[in-house]
C-alpha positions, 0 to 999 in steps of 0.5 A, spaced: 394 139 604 400 141 599 399 145 594 402 143 587 406 147 584 406 152 579 409 150 572 413 155 569 410 159 563 414 157 557 417 164 553 413 167 548 415 164 540 417 170 536 414 172 530 417 176 525 414 181 522 412 179 514 415 182 508 410 185 503 411 189 496 409 198 497 408 202 492 414 208 493 408 213 493 405 210 499 412 210 503 414 216 506 420 219 511 418 218 519 421 223 523 423 217 528 430 216 524 435 217 528 440 219 523 439 227 522 446 229 520 449 228 514 443 224 511 445 226 504 453 223 504 454 218 499 446 217 497 448 219 490 454 212 490 448 208 493 443 211 487 448 209 483 449 202 486 441 200 486 441 202 478 447 198 476 444 192 480 437 195 478 434 191 484 434 193 493 440 188 497 436 190 503 428 192 503 426 198 508 424 197 515 416 202 515 411 201 519 404 203 519 401 210 517 395 211 522 389 217 522 387 220 529 382 215 531 387 209 529 384 206 523 390 204 518 391 209 512 394 206 507 400 209 507 407 206 510 413 211 514 420 208 513 424 210 520 430 204 518 432 206 511 433 214 510 439 212 505 436 207 500 429 211 500 432 217 498 435 213 493 430 211 491 426 218 490 433 220 486 431 214 481 424 216 481 426 223 479 431 221 474 425 217 471 429 210 473 423 208 477 416 209 477 414 213 482 408 207 484 414 202 482 413 196 489 419 196 494 420 191 498 419 192 506 419 188 512 412 191 515 413 192 523 407 187 526 402 191 530 403 191 537 411 191 536 415 191 542 419 196 541 418 203 538 420 206 531 426 210 534 428 203 537 429 200 531 432 206 528 438 207 532 439 198 532 440 199 525 445 204 525 449 201 532 449 194 531 451 194 524 459 191 523 464 194 518 467 189 513 474 187 516 479 189 509 481 182 508 474 180 506 474 186 501 481 183 498 477 176 497 471 178 495 475 183 489 479 177 488 472 173 487 469 179 483 475 179 478 475 172 477 469 172 475 469 176 469 469 183 472 475 188 470 478 192 475 476 198 472 469 195 473 470 194 480 473 200 482 467 204 478 463 199 482 466 201 488 466 209 487 475 207 487 481 208 483 483 202 479 490 203 484 485 202 490 482 195 486 490 193 484 493 194 491 486 190 494 488 185 489 495 185 491 493 183 498 489 178 496 495 174 493 498 174 499 499 168 502 493 165 506 498 163 513 500 170 513 492 173 511 490 168 518 496 173 522 492 179 519 485 176 521 487 175 528 491 183 528 498 180 529 500 184 523 498 191 521 495 193 515 502 196 512 506 190 514 502 186 509 503 190 504 510 190 504 508 182 503 506 184 497 514 185 494 515 178 493 510 173 490 513 167 493 509 164 498 514 160 502 519 165 501 514 170 504 512 165 510 519 164 511 520 172 512 514 172 517 519 166 521 524 171 521 521 177 524 515 176 528 518 175 534 523 181 534 521 189 535 524 191 529 518 189 524 518 195 519 515 194 513 522 197 510 524 192 513 520 186 511 520 188 504 528 189 504 528 182 506 524 179 501 528 183 495 534 182 498 537 177 493 534 182 487 536 189 484 531 195 484 528 197 477 531 204 480 537 201 480 543 204 476 544 198 472 537 197 471 536 202 468 542 202 464 540 195 460 533 197 460 528 193 463 525 190 456 533 188 454 533 184 461 527 180 460 528 179 452 535 175 455 530 171 459 531 175 466 525 175 470 522 181 474 518 181 480 510 184 480 509 192 480 510 193 488 504 198 489 504 201 495 510 206 493 510 210 487 518 210 487 518 202 487 517 199 479 519 192 482 525 188 483 530 184 478 530 177 480 537 174 476 542 179 478 548 175 474 544 175 468 544 183 469 551 184 472 553 180 465 548 184 460 551 191 464 558 188 462 557 186 455 553 194 455 560 196 456 564 193 452 561 194 446 561 201 448 569 201 451 570 198 443 566 204 439 571 209 444 577 203 442 576 203 435 577 211 435 584 210 437 585 211 444 591 207 447 586 204 452 579 205 454 578 203 462 570 201 462 567 200 470 559 201 472 563 204 479 570 208 477 573 209 483 574 216 487 581 220 485 580 214 478 584 220 474 588 221 480 596 223 477 592 223 470 594 230 464 587 231 461 588 233 454 584 239 451 580 236 445 576 242 440 569 243 438 566 244 432 563 250 432 555 250 433 551 252 427 546 258 426 540 253 428 543 249 434 545 257 436 538 258 436 536 253 439 540 254 446 539 260 445 531 259 445 532 254 452 536 258 456 530 264 455 525 260 456 529 256 463 531 263 465 523 266 465 520 259 468 526 260 474 523 268 474 516 266 474 516 261 479 523 263 484 518 265 491 515 258 490 517 252 495 515 247 491 515 247 483 509 245 480 510 237 478 509 240 470 514 246 471 520 242 474 518 236 469 519 241 463 525 244 467 529 237 467 527 236 460 530 243 459 537 241 463 538 235 459 537 239 452 542 244 454 546 238 456 547 236 450 549 243 448 556 243 452 557 235 452 559 234 444 563 230 442 571 234 442 576 233 436 583 231 439 589 230 435 591 224 433 598 224 436 594 225 442 589 220 442 595 215 441 599 216 448 592 218 452 586 214 454 578 214 456 574 212 461 567 209 460 561 208 465 554 210 468 551 215 471 547 215 478 541 215 472 543 209 467 546 213 462 552 213 459 558 216 460 564 216 456 570 221 459 575 222 454 583 225 453 587 222 460 594 221 459 598 216 465 604 219 467 608 213 464 605 214 457 608 221 456 611 222 449 619 223 450 621 229 447 626 230 441 633 232 441 631 238 438 624 239 444 619 237 440 615 232 441 613 227 435 608 230 429 602 226 426 606 222 422 610 219 426 603 215 428 603 209 422 596 208 426 592 211 430 589 205 433 596 202 435 599 206 442 606 208 440 609 201 442 606 198 436 600 194 440 593 195 440 588 199 445 588 196 451 579 195 454 578 194 461 572 192 463 571 192 471 579 192 472 583 195 477 582 203 477 588 207 475 592 209 481 591 204 488 588 206 493 591 206 499 588 204 507 585 209 510 587 204 517 591 199 517 588 192 520 589 191 526 587 184 530 581 182 532 578 183 538 577 178 543 571 178 545 568 177 537 575 172 537 571 168 543 565 168 540 566 166 532 571 160 536 564 158 540 561 157 533 567 153 531 566 149 538 558 147 538 560 145 530 567 142 532 562 138 537 557 136 532 561 133 527 565 130 532 559 127 535 558 124 527 564 120 526 564 115 531 571 113 529 575 119 530 571 120 536 574 114 539 581 116 536 581 122 539 578 119 546 584 114 546 589 119 544 587 123 550 587 116 554 594 114 552 597 121 554 594 120 561 596 113 561 603 114 559 605 121 563 605 124 557 603 133 558 595 134 556 596 142 558 590 145 553 587 139 551 582 139 546 578 134 549 576 133 556 575 127 558 571 128 564 565 130 560 564 137 562 560 140 557 563 147 555 559 152 556 560 159 553 560 165 557 561 170 550 557 167 545 553 172 539 545 171 539 546 167 534 549 161 536 543 157 539 539 159 532 545 155 528 544 149 525 550 145 529 546 147 535 540 144 533 543 138 531 547 137 537 540 138 541 536 134 537 541 128 537 542 129 545 534 130 545 534 123 542 539 120 546 536 122 552 529 119 550 533 112 549 536 112 555 533 107 561 530 112 566 532 108 572 540 108 573 540 102 576 539 099 569 543 103 564 549 098 565 545 092 562 543 097 557 549 099 555 552 092 555 546 090 550 547 095 545 549 093 539 556 096 536 554 100 531 550 104 536 556 103 542 560 108 538 555 112 535 553 114 543 561 114 544 562 119 539 556 123 541 558 123 549 565 125 547 563 131 542 561 134 549 568 135 552 571 139 545 573 145 547 576 150 541 574 156 544 580 162 545 581 165 551 587 170 553 592 166 556 592 167 564 596 161 568 596 164 575 588 163 575 586 157 577 581 156 572 586 160 567 590 157 561 598 158 559 599 161 552 602 154 550 596 151 552 592 155 548 596 154 542 596 147 543 588 147 544 587 151 538 592 146 535 588 140 536 581 143 534 584 144 528 586 137 526 579 135 529 577 140 524 581 137 518 579 130 520 571 130 521 571 135 514 568 141 518 568 147 513 564 152 517 561 155 512 559 148 510 556 147 517 551 153 516 555 160 519 555 166 514 557 173 516 553 178 519 553 185 522 551 181 528 556 175 529 562 180 525 561 186 520 558 190 525 564 189 530 571 190 526 572 196 523 572 198 515 578 196 513 576 189 516 569 189 512 573 191 506 578 186 505 573 181 507 569 182 501 576 183 497 577 177 499 571 174 497 569 178 491 575 181 488 576 189 488 570 191 484 565 189 490 570 193 494 568 199 489 561 198 491 562 199 498 568 202 500 564 210 500 559 208 505 558 210 511 560 204 517 553 201 518 551 201 511 557 198 509 557 193 513 549 191 512 551 191 505 557 186 505 552 182 509 548 181 503 554 180 498 558 175 503 552 171 504 553 165 499 560 165 498 563 162 503 567 167 505 568 165 513 573 170 519 580 168 520 578 164 526 573 159 523 578 157 518 582 151 518 590 153 519 594 151 513 598 146 516 597 143 522 602 144 527 605 139 531 602 140 539 606 135 543 612 136 548 613 132 554 611 132 561 611 138 564 614 142 558 610 149 557 613 152 551 615 150 543 614 152 537 606 153 535 605 159 534 598 163 535 595 165 528 596 173 526 588 175 528 591 173 535 598 176 535 599 184 538 594 188 542 588 191 540 584 197 543 578 194 544 581 187 547 584 191 551 577 195 553 573 188 554 577 185 559 579 191 563 579 190 571 576 181 569 582 178 565 579 171 565 573 175 562 574 170 556 574 163 559 569 158 558 565 155 564 569 148 565 
C-alpha cells in the first residue's frame, strides 16, 4: 500500500514586537549594546535636536529585565538606542523632560529569536547613510516650507554657507542630478555646474565634456562662464558692480565653492561701454588741464612711453599735519614688519593692515604734480586702469614731433607766448584718444610664414565637406557642374584637376581634424544620405524602375546629392610623378573650381558653422598668425589684450575672442575674383596662381612631408 505524501509545513507567520510607552526611569542602558567606542560623540547635538522638535523621531528598542527566578521586574534595558537614551537623560537633567516621562519603545517579545547583542549590531550595521543629493533637496524643501537658511543651519549644526552651497546644488538641472545619482559625475563636478543658473546651458556643457578625459571642475566652470566677465576682472572693479547693474547689466549668482569668485557679469558689451565712458570722463577732465593730447586706454601696450620725453613737475610741500600722518604710518609699518619678520605667513589682520598702510603712504607719494603751462601745451597724458581696477593718470610726456623749436637766441618760448593753455601750439584743442593706437607702433617679433601644409589639408577638408553639402542643396548648380564636366569630356577639353569627379567616387580625407565629423555640414551630408538610403529600393533590379517614376523635383534633388559626393576641394602637394598625384596646374584648377562652386552656392564657412579653435587652427600656427587673426577680426585693442600671453594661453583666449566674429583662416575664404581655369587639352600651365598662404616653403610643412611626398593626397 502506497504511503500518502507528507504535506510541507507552511513557514511561520512573523509577529512583530509590540510598541509601548514606558516611564524613562524604568529604562536603563544594556551591556549588550555593541557601540562601546565614542559613545558620547554627537549626544549633545542629538539632545538639542530632540529638544527643538519636542519629540522623538525613533523610539527605543528595549527588553524586559528579569529577576533571578525569571520573573519580570518591571524595568527594561535598551541594547539598541543608547545615544537616544543618553540624549533623553540630558534633557531630564536640564529639566526639559520629566524623569518618569513616557518614552515610546518597541518591547522585544519574550520568545525573540535573536539576542540583544544581535539586535544592537543589526541596528548599527544595516543603517544606510543618506545620499548627498537627498540632503540638498531636503534643505530646499525646508526653505521652501518657510524655514530660513539660518534656522536650517542651526537645526543641523552646520554653517549657513554650507546650507547655501547645498541649496545651490539643489538648483542644478534635474538631468545632471540624475547623472550624479548614478555616480557618473563627482560632487566637485556638480558643484562646478552651479556657476551658471541656466539648466539648458548646464546640460549643453555636460554633453560637451561627458565623453572627454578632461572633465575637471575648473574646465566645466570655465565653459559655463566663457562668455562672461568675472567680478574680480579689473573692468568690473573699475566700473563697480552697482553701476553695472544700475545700467541694466545682469550678474550670475555668486559662486559659493570658491572664496575668490564673486560671480560673473553677463553683458560684456555693456561693461566695455561703461569702461570706455568712465575713461572718457577722466580723459576729458585731464584734457581740461590744457594737455596737447590724452590717450585713454584700458590696456596700455608695453613700451607705450618709448621715445617720449618725461617732464618733471614740482610738488607742493606737505603740511605739518600731513608730515606727522606720514611719519606715524611709516613707524607703524616698520614696527609690524619687525614684529612679524620671522613668520612664514602673516596673520590675515596684519597682512590687511600692512596693505592699508601701503595704500595710504602711496597717496602721499602720488600727489598731483604742478607743471609749467608752456610744457603742458606740448605734452600729453596717459589714462588707464591697473590690475586692481584703480584709475591711473600718468601726466607729462612729450612726443618727438611736439618738441618746441628753440628761438634764435636759444631760448624756448615763455609762458606768455601761449594764449590759451587748453590749446596746442598749432591752435587745436587737446586730442583725446580712447582705446586708440599706441604712441609707437610695435614691431612684429616674427615674420608671418605660409601655413603648414598639413593644416591647410585639414582646413580644406572642412571646406570640401561644406561645399559638398552646399552643392547637394542646389540641384540646378549640381546639374550645371555635372554638365560642365560632361561637356569638357565630350569635346575633349582638359579635365585635369577638376573639382567634380563624375565617377562619383567619394572623396576621403587622410588628414582631417578631430572636429570634422562633428561639424554641422558633415552631419547635414550624413543625414541627407541616410534619408535617401532609406528611400532606395533594397533590390538593385528595382532601382531603374524606381528612378524612372520619380518626380522631377526628387530626381534633381537625388542628382544633386550624388554629384555632391564627387566634390574635391582638398589641397595636396603637387606631385605629377606619382600615379595618384596632381600637377601644380591641376591643383590651381581644382582650387579655382572649388572657389567658383562656393561662390555660386553662397557658401560661407562661418555661416556653415566653422569656428577657429585651438584644435583646428589657433594651436597649430605661430603667435604672429594668432595676433593677425584677432587684429583682422577685432582690431588692435583686442590684440593688446593677448599679445603678452604665452602661446597656449594666447591660443585659448583667441578662440574665445574669435568665436562669434565670423573670422576664417585664409584657406576657407573666397578668393576675391574667380580666375580663369579653362585651358586647351593637354595644357599644363596657365596664369592661375596659388594663394599667398600656400606660396613659398615652410619648415613645418617640410617636416610633415618627409619621406612621404603624397601624405596629404586625398584617397580617391
